[in-house]
Structure formats: structure tokens, C-alpha cells
C-alpha positions, 0 to 999 in steps of 0.5 A, a space after each residue: 968436566 972442564 969450564 968450557 964443556 957444554 953441560 947440555 950435551 947428551 951423555 952416553 951409556 959409558 958416561 953413566 957407567 963411569 958415574 955408577 962405578 964411582 957410586 958403587 965404590 963410595 957405597 963399599 967405602 961407607 961414604 954413602 948409605 944404601 938409600 943415598 946410593 939407590 937415589 943417586 944410581 937412579 938419577 945416574 941412569 935417568 940422566 940425559 946430559 953431562 950437566 945432570 951427571 956432574 952433581 951426582 958425584 960432586 961431594 965425593 972425595 978424590 979418593 973415590 975417583 970422580 968420573 971423568 966426562 969426555 967430550 971427545 969421541 973415540 975412534 969407531 971400532 970394527 965389529 969383528 970378534 977380535 975388535 970386541 975383546 978390548 982388555 982393561 977392567 970393564 966399564 962396570 964391575 957389578 950391580 945391585 938390585 934390592 926392591 928395584 932393578 938395574 940394567 947394563 946395555 949398549 956399548 959397555 965393556 963386560 969385565 972379566 968378572 961381573 957380580 950381580 945381587 938381586 933381592 926382590 928385584 931384577 937385573 937385565 944384562 944385555 951383551 949383544 952390543 957389548 965389548 969384552 975385557 977378556 976372551 972369557 968372562 964370568 958373570 956371578 949372580 945371587 938371586 934371592 926372590 929375584 931374578 936376572 935376564 941375560 941376553 947374548 948375541 949369536 956365536 958367543 959360547 955360553 956355559 951355565 953353572 949356576 945352582 937353583 933351589 926352588 929356582 932355576 938357571 936356564 940355558 939358551 934354547 938355541 945353542 948353535 956353534 960358537 964363532 971362531 974367536 968369539 968370547 966365552 961367557 960363564 954364568 954361575 951363582 945361586 938362585 933361591 926362589 928366583 931365576 936366571 934366564 939366558 937368551 940369544 938375540 941379534 943386536 946391532 953389532 951381531 955377526 951372521 954365520 957364513 959358510 964354514 962358521 965365518 962371522 960376517 957383519 949383518 947388513 
């Protein structure tokens, strides 16, 4: 954050995801133990301003890629499917829920491969207003005595390939037809005494199905 930045300005979901990604890298590199990681991650998602986010990664070395805090707004994108497949690495590569929970929602970018681990905890992945790093994205979930809930917008193709032992991977009840150009979400993994639920629900950026399957913006 620059010296002339205003720490009282409200942080966005994208800003919080940048900080969370730095913390995940630090955990993988052994710079943080699990207790420190969970404490800082909780503080990250509870943060409301830039000033609350900055101290969370201040003591991490430059190799951990300190999260930049941007005070400029990106141009508003369109809400057709083509504009939501944006390329890049995604704003979050995965999530861990151990005796706790995590969520990804709002205008985040789903990476080509997203990894989720839930042990006696839960995950909530909301893709309704998300962008997608590729035309096809894969979500791999390992749920041990835990679970995950995935919400996708209408028109997105969903393929469920997960294996459940004393658990289940549910398919969305209302499959319908995929919109032309819509992303494909492949959900796989393993659930033991746990479950993965998938449902369709319209979000702020959802498209309604017009004649001949053409997507039209909801009013």
C-alpha cells in the first residue's frame, strides 16, 4: 500500500483473496504453521478495510509475493459468457477447512484447477457471479467427515465425477441445457463420511435463457 493510500477505504473480495493466496503460499513454504495460518486467514476474511489487510502479510518475505492493494477500479466488464472467461491464474487456487470453514463468493476468478480439502469442516464455493480462467475448470474436493457446497449459475455445464464412500457427490437437480459459450465445471474428488452438494441458483450476473438458447441479461 502506498504512503498516500487511504487505509480506511473498503477492501473488496478480490483484495481479500490476494492476501489469502499469500498466506497459502507461506503455509506451503513452512513460513507459517497451521495455527498462524488459520488465525490470519480468519482475520483476512473478516477485514473490511485496506488498513486491516496490510498487517496480515507485513512480516512475510518478498518471496511470498506480498499482496498488492489497488486503489484504482478496473473497467466494468460485460456480463455475457465470453467476457467472464478471462484467462490468467485465477484469484484463488484452493482452500482448506480443518475444524472450520471457508468460502469463495462474489466476483472472484475460478482457476483452471481449484483444490479443496475439508476435514470436520465445510466449504462454500459460489460461482454465480464469478469469472472463469478457462472454458473448462476443474474443482477437486477431498471431504473427510466434512463437506462442500457448490453453487453454479443457470446455463453452466456441470460434470460430477466424484466418489463417495458413506458419503455422496450430488448432481444439480435442474440440469437444463448449457448456454452456448458457457463454461464447463468438472467436479471430482473423494468424500468419506461427507458430502458434496451442487445446486443451480441465479446470481446478480446470471443470464436468462432466451429463444434458441441465447443468453440474455436478467433485469
